[in-house]
C-alpha positions in Angstrom: 97.4 131.1 53.7 100.5 132.7 52.4 101.5 136.4 52.8 104.0 138.7 54.3 104.2 141.4 56.9 106.3 144.4 56.0 109.1 144.9 58.5 111.2 148.1 58.7 113.6 148.4 61.6 114.3 152.0 62.1 114.8 154.2 65.2 112.2 156.8 64.3 109.7 154.9 62.3 107.9 151.8 63.3 104.6 152.5 61.6 105.5 150.9 58.3 104.2 147.5 59.3 101.1 146.5 57.6 99.2 143.3 56.8 98.0 142.3 53.3 94.9 140.5 54.5 92.6 140.8 57.5 93.2 137.2 58.4 96.8 138.1 59.2 95.9 140.7 61.7 97.2 138.7 64.7 100.5 138.1 62.9 100.9 141.8 62.0 100.3 142.9 65.6 102.7 140.4 66.9 105.4 141.4 64.4 104.8 145.1 65.0 105.2 144.6 68.8 108.4 142.6 68.3 109.9 145.3 65.9 109.2 148.1 68.4 110.7 145.9 71.2 113.8 145.3 69.2 114.2 149.0 68.3 113.9 149.9 71.9 116.7 147.5 72.7 119.1 148.8 70.1 118.3 146.9 66.9 118.5 148.7 63.5 118.2 147.8 59.8 115.8 147.9 56.9 114.8 146.2 53.7 113.3 143.0 55.1 109.7 141.8 55.6 108.4 138.8 57.5 107.0 136.0 55.4 104.1 134.2 56.9 103.7 130.4 57.1 102.2 128.9 54.0 100.7 125.7 52.7 104.1 124.5 51.2 105.3 123.6 54.7 107.3 126.7 55.0 107.3 128.5 58.3 108.0 132.2 59.0 110.9 133.7 57.2 112.4 137.0 56.1 112.5 138.3 52.6 113.6 141.5 50.8 110.9 144.2 50.8 112.9 146.2 48.2 115.9 145.7 46.0 119.0 145.3 48.1 122.6 145.7 47.0 125.4 143.2 47.9 127.1 143.9 51.3 124.2 146.1 52.5 123.6 145.7 56.2 120.1 144.5 56.7 120.1 143.9 60.4 122.2 145.0 63.3 121.6 144.2 66.9 123.3 143.9 70.3 123.7 140.4 71.6 122.4 141.2 75.0 118.9 141.9 73.6 118.5 138.1 73.1 118.2 135.3 75.6 121.8 134.3 76.3 123.4 131.2 77.6 124.8 132.7 80.8 124.1 132.7 84.5 122.1 135.9 84.6 118.3 135.1 84.6 118.6 131.6 86.2 117.3 131.2 89.8 120.1 131.5 92.2 119.4 128.1 93.7 119.7 126.4 90.3 123.0 127.6 88.9 125.2 125.1 90.7 123.4 122.4 88.8 122.8 124.3 85.6 126.4 125.2 84.9 127.2 121.6 84.3 124.2 121.0 82.0 124.5 121.0 78.2 123.9 124.4 76.6 120.6 123.3 75.1 119.3 122.4 78.5 120.4 125.7 80.0 118.8 127.8 77.2 115.6 125.7 77.3 115.3 126.4 81.0 115.7 130.1 80.3 112.9 130.0 77.8 110.6 128.1 80.2 111.5 130.6 83.0 110.5 133.5 80.9 107.4 131.9 79.5 106.3 131.2 83.1 106.3 135.0 83.7 103.8 135.6 80.9 103.3 139.2 79.9 105.5 140.3 82.8 108.6 138.8 81.0 110.9 141.3 79.4 111.0 139.0 76.5 107.2 138.6 76.1 107.0 140.3 72.6 109.7 138.0 71.4 108.4 134.8 72.9 105.0 135.4 71.4 106.5 134.6 68.0 108.8 131.8 69.2 107.1 128.4 68.6 106.6 126.1 71.6 108.1 123.2 69.8 109.8 122.0 66.6 107.7 119.0 65.5 110.4 117.7 63.1 112.9 117.2 66.0 113.6 113.6 66.8 113.4 114.6 70.5 109.6 114.7 70.1 109.2 111.5 68.1 108.0 108.1 69.3 110.2 105.0 68.9 108.5 104.0 65.6 109.4 107.3 64.0 113.0 107.0 65.2 113.2 103.5 63.7 111.7 105.0 60.5 115.0 106.8 59.9 116.3 103.4 58.6 119.9 104.5 59.2 121.5 103.0 62.3 123.9 105.9 63.1 120.9 108.3 63.1 118.8 105.9 65.1 121.5 105.7 67.7 122.1 109.4 67.8 118.4 110.2 68.2 118.1 107.7 71.0 121.2 109.1 72.7 119.9 112.6 72.5 116.5 111.7 73.8 118.1 109.7 76.7 120.3 112.7 77.6 117.3 115.1 77.7 115.3 112.7 79.8 118.2 112.3 82.2 118.6 116.1 82.6 114.9 116.6 83.1 115.1 114.1 86.0 118.1 115.9 87.5 116.4 119.3 87.4 113.1 118.0 88.8 115.0 116.4 91.7 117.5 119.2 92.4 116.2 122.5 91.2 112.6 122.5 89.8 112.7 126.3 89.7 115.1 126.0 86.7 112.1 124.6 84.8 109.9 127.6 85.6 108.2 125.2 88.0 106.7 123.4 85.0 107.8 119.8 85.7 106.1 118.3 82.6 108.7 116.4 80.6 107.0 117.0 77.2 107.1 120.7 77.7 110.8 120.6 78.6 111.7 118.4 75.6 109.7 120.8 73.3 111.7 123.8 74.7 115.0 122.0 74.0 113.9 121.3 70.4 113.2 125.0 70.0 116.5 126.3 71.3 118.4 123.7 69.3 116.8 125.0 66.1 117.1 128.7 66.8 120.3 129.3 68.8 123.2 131.3 67.4 126.7 130.2 68.4 128.7 133.4 68.4 132.5 134.1 68.7 134.0 137.6 69.3 136.4 139.0 66.8 139.4 138.0 68.9 138.2 134.5 69.9 137.3 131.2 68.4 134.8 128.4 69.2 137.2 126.8 71.7 137.6 129.9 73.8 135.6 131.5 76.6 134.5 134.2 74.2 132.2 131.7 72.4 128.7 131.7 73.6 125.1 131.0 72.4 122.0 133.2 72.3 118.5 133.3 70.9 118.4 136.4 68.7 115.0 138.0 67.9 114.3 138.5 64.2 117.7 136.9 63.2 116.2 133.5 64.1 113.7 134.0 61.3 116.5 133.5 58.7 115.9 130.1 57.2 118.7 127.9 56.0 120.2 128.5 52.5 123.5 126.7 52.2 125.4 124.9 49.4 122.9 122.7 47.5 122.3 121.1 44.2 119.8 122.6 41.8 116.1 121.7 42.0 116.6 119.4 39.0 118.6 117.0 41.2 117.5 114.6 43.9 114.5 112.5 44.8 112.0 115.4 44.7 112.8 116.2 41.1 110.8 113.2 39.8 113.7 112.1 37.5 114.0 108.3 37.4 116.1 105.7 35.6 116.8 102.0 35.9 119.7 101.6 38.2 121.0 98.6 36.2 122.0 101.2 33.6 124.2 102.9 36.2 126.4 99.8 36.3 127.5 100.1 32.7 131.3 100.1 32.6 131.7 98.3 35.9 133.6 95.0 35.8 131.8 91.7 35.7 133.1 90.9 39.1 131.0 93.7 40.6 128.0 93.8 38.2 125.7 91.5 40.3 126.1 93.6 43.4 126.1 97.0 41.7 123.1 96.2 39.5 121.0 95.1 42.5 121.4 98.5 44.2 119.9 97.1 47.3 116.2 96.5 47.0 115.7 99.7 45.0 114.6 99.5 41.3 114.7 103.2 40.6 116.9 106.1 41.2 116.6 109.8 40.2 119.2 110.5 37.6 119.8 109.5 34.0 122.5 107.3 32.6 124.0 110.3 30.7 123.7 113.0 33.3 125.2 113.2 36.7 122.8 112.6 39.5 124.2 115.7 41.2 125.0 118.7 38.9 127.4 121.3 40.3 126.2 122.7 43.6 125.2 126.3 44.1 125.5 128.7 47.0 122.0 129.7 47.9 122.4 131.9 51.0 121.6 135.6 50.6 122.6 136.9 54.0 125.6 136.3 56.3 126.5 137.4 59.8 129.7 138.9 61.2 131.7 138.2 64.3 130.8 140.4 67.4 132.5 143.8 67.6 133.9 145.3 70.8 130.5 146.8 71.6 128.9 143.4 71.5 126.9 144.1 68.3 126.4 141.6 65.5 125.6 142.6 61.9 123.8 140.7 59.1 124.6 141.8 55.5 123.5 140.7 52.0 126.0 138.3 50.4 124.6 139.1 46.9 122.2 141.5 45.3 118.6 140.7 46.3 115.5 141.6 44.3 112.4 142.6 46.1 110.6 139.4 47.3 113.8 137.3 47.4 114.0 135.2 50.6 116.7 136.2 53.0 118.5 133.0 53.9 121.7 132.2 55.8 123.8 129.1 55.8 123.6 127.1 59.0 126.9 125.5 58.1 128.5 122.9 55.8 127.0 120.0 57.7 125.5 116.6 57.0 121.8 116.0 57.2 122.4 114.2 60.5 123.2 117.5 62.1 120.3 119.3 60.4 117.8 116.7 61.5 118.9 116.3 65.1 119.2 120.0 65.8 117.0 121.8 63.3 114.3 119.2 62.7 114.6 119.0 58.9 116.8 117.5 56.3 117.8 119.6 53.2 116.8 117.6 50.1 119.8 118.5 48.0 122.6 118.9 50.5 126.0 118.4 48.9 127.6 118.0 52.3 125.5 114.9 53.3 127.3 111.6 53.9 126.8 108.0 54.8 128.9 106.1 57.3 130.0 102.8 55.6 132.4 101.6 58.3 132.7 102.6 62.0 136.5 102.6 61.8 139.6 100.9 60.2 139.1 97.8 62.2 135.5 97.4 61.1 136.5 98.0 57.4 139.4 95.5 57.6 137.2 92.8 59.2 134.5 93.3 56.6 137.1 93.0 53.8 138.6 89.8 55.3 135.2 88.2 55.4 134.1 89.5 52.0 137.4 88.4 50.3 138.6 85.2 51.8 140.4 84.5 48.5 142.6 87.5 49.2 143.3 87.0 52.9 143.2 83.2 53.5 146.3 81.2 52.8 147.6 77.8 53.7 150.0 77.3 56.6 152.9 79.6 57.5 153.2 81.2 54.1 149.5 82.0 54.2 149.8 83.7 57.6 152.8 85.7 56.2 150.7 86.9 53.3 147.8 88.0 55.5 150.1 89.8 57.8 151.8 91.5 54.9 148.5 92.6 53.5 147.3 94.0 56.8 150.5 95.9 57.4 150.4 97.3 53.9 146.8 98.4 54.3 147.5 100.1 57.6 150.6 101.8 56.3 148.6 103.1 53.3 146.1 104.6 55.7 148.9 106.2 57.8 150.4 107.7 54.7 147.1 109.1 53.6 146.4 110.6 57.0 149.8 112.3 56.9 149.0 113.8 53.6 145.5 115.0 54.8 147.1 116.5 57.9 148.5 119.3 55.7 145.0 120.2 54.3 142.0 121.9 55.7 140.5 118.5 56.3 143.3 117.4 58.6 141.6 118.2 61.9 138.4 116.5 60.8 140.2 113.3 59.8 142.1 113.2 63.1 138.9 113.5 65.1 136.6 111.2 62.9 137.4 107.5 62.9 134.2 106.7 60.9 134.7 106.2 57.1 132.1 107.7 54.8 130.9 108.2 51.3 129.4 111.5 50.1 127.3 112.8 47.3 128.9 112.7 43.9 130.5 109.3 44.6 133.1 110.9 46.8 134.7 108.7 49.3 137.0 108.8 52.4 140.5 108.6 51.0 141.6 106.5 54.0 139.1 103.8 53.0 140.3 103.6 49.4 143.9 103.5 50.7 143.1 100.7 53.1 141.5 98.4 50.6 144.0 99.2 47.8 146.9 98.6 50.2 145.4 95.2 51.1 145.3 94.2 47.5 148.9 95.4 46.8 150.4 94.2 50.1 151.5 90.7 49.3 155.2 89.7 49.2 155.7 91.2 45.8 153.6 94.3 46.5 154.1 97.5 48.5 155.8 95.7 51.4 158.4 94.6 48.8 158.9 98.2 47.8 156.5 98.4 44.9 153.8 101.0 44.5 150.0 100.4 44.3 148.7 99.7 40.9 145.7 101.3 39.2 144.0 97.9 39.4 144.4 97.9 43.2 142.7 101.3 43.5 139.9 100.3 41.1 139.3 97.1 43.1 139.2 99.1 46.3 136.5 101.3 44.9 134.5 98.4 43.6 134.5 97.0 47.2 133.3 100.2 48.6 130.5 100.2 46.0 129.6 96.6 47.1 129.5 97.8 50.8 127.2 100.6 49.8 124.9 98.2 48.0 124.9 96.0 51.1 123.8 99.0 53.3 121.2 100.0 50.8 119.6 96.5 50.8 119.3 96.8 54.6 116.9 99.8 54.3 113.3 98.5 54.2 111.9 101.0 51.7 113.0 102.2 48.3 113.5 105.7 47.1 110.4 105.4 44.9 108.3 104.3 47.9 109.7 107.1 50.0 108.7 109.6 47.3 105.2 108.2 47.2 105.0 108.7 51.0 106.2 112.3 50.8 103.6 113.1 48.1 100.8 111.6 50.3 98.3 113.5 52.3 98.2 114.3 56.0 101.8 113.5 56.8 102.9 114.1 60.3 106.0 116.4 60.7 107.9 113.5 62.1 107.2 111.3 59.1 108.0 114.0 56.6 111.3 114.7 58.3 112.3 111.0 58.7 111.4 110.0 55.1 113.1 113.1 53.6 116.2 112.3 55.7 116.4 108.6 54.8 115.6 109.2 51.1 118.7 111.4 50.8 120.9 108.9 52.5 119.7 106.3 49.9 120.6 108.6 47.1 124.1 109.1 48.5 124.5 105.3 48.5 123.1 105.0 45.0 125.5 107.7 43.7 128.5 105.9 45.3 127.4 102.6 43.8 127.2 104.1 40.3 130.4 106.2 40.5 132.7 103.9 42.5 131.2 100.7 40.9 132.7 101.8 37.6 136.1 102.4 39.3 135.6 106.1 39.4 134.8 108.6 42.2 
């Protein structure tokens, strides 16, 4: 069933909610009750309607109920109308333990505490529309589903998160069961954590930033119905487009030294681009609504980022993040996310070790002179990385580079500049190279990119299924939410690797 419930938030008129079909009566009544509750607590706005869940795996959302001009405020609300991450509301005997818990645990407990009150909860109209769980969250998967991610960093992160939630459940059961609303069931707790992870807003006041005490988190009624609409590639790109080509064609232009590795493209025989077109055309900004910082009165506003025609979905960017973050916290993986990446090396030491094993002809020498050559290459490689880091420190990416030792490739064949510098420095760093005062040559940089492409092919081969097989699974019947999320996630990772193989394997990128 697909439909929508008209939603007008206005101080003096809450009778404009109607349902388009009799089957949606329950939804209409719940939305109407929520709107009245929000108005009573100070919310205002207009121009939006609630879209109901449909058979295309879309949940509830908001859409324009009329034409809306750019910069029009569509929703305005005080933060204290939501369920906030603060001491108020927690049982007095629980706060000493709760204050050291992760924010997701604290907010999950607040949800459970209010749900335990039933209709007596002041948040009852809101909680009636809040789902009890997010099935796509790895917190709720079994071990087979986690392994189905096929990407070791994600498998490790999912396990770490699941272990942390289990640990905190044990602590709360032991020290302050009242924090759980006296429901000691672990599954119920994990489900509540999955919900708050996917629906919580992190908000900073106008005078503060994320590192300050003014930064806090809250579940915001109505606002949490805004689905993600970030930077993404058009629908013609990616594994869901159905475009396919022989990946051997992608290796055209690569050197014969790399052809065997590049052509294999792991165990995959098909990708989703053409030899003449980029796999990822220019990305587009798809969000239609954005939110402001909090004003002095503690009120947050949401306004249209572009003109919206009636029926346009109201979406908001959840941030420029990789699919790892989207999956772990929101329970889904955007299929055309231009900010997704793949970790190819854990750090510089890992990359250097791999290069030494993969290229003994470069690193192995005979006797004292051989040791000197290897030392010179290593010093040149490390020096090149330091120089690159110094350059990046002056850019907007400086803080990220300083805090992220892992080396990655991204969509479009983009690659961590430190990794290119590391390998190119190693090639250039013999006695006659950069240590001797000479600069890297173009051939050093091209060789470095070819090596990164080889590493990507190596990682792709380690993933048990192909993109083609993953697409068959996604188009199958009766998929569980966990399977759908896991397969979508891993499929996009494989495309990032394939893109890097094609772009870097020809010396580009």
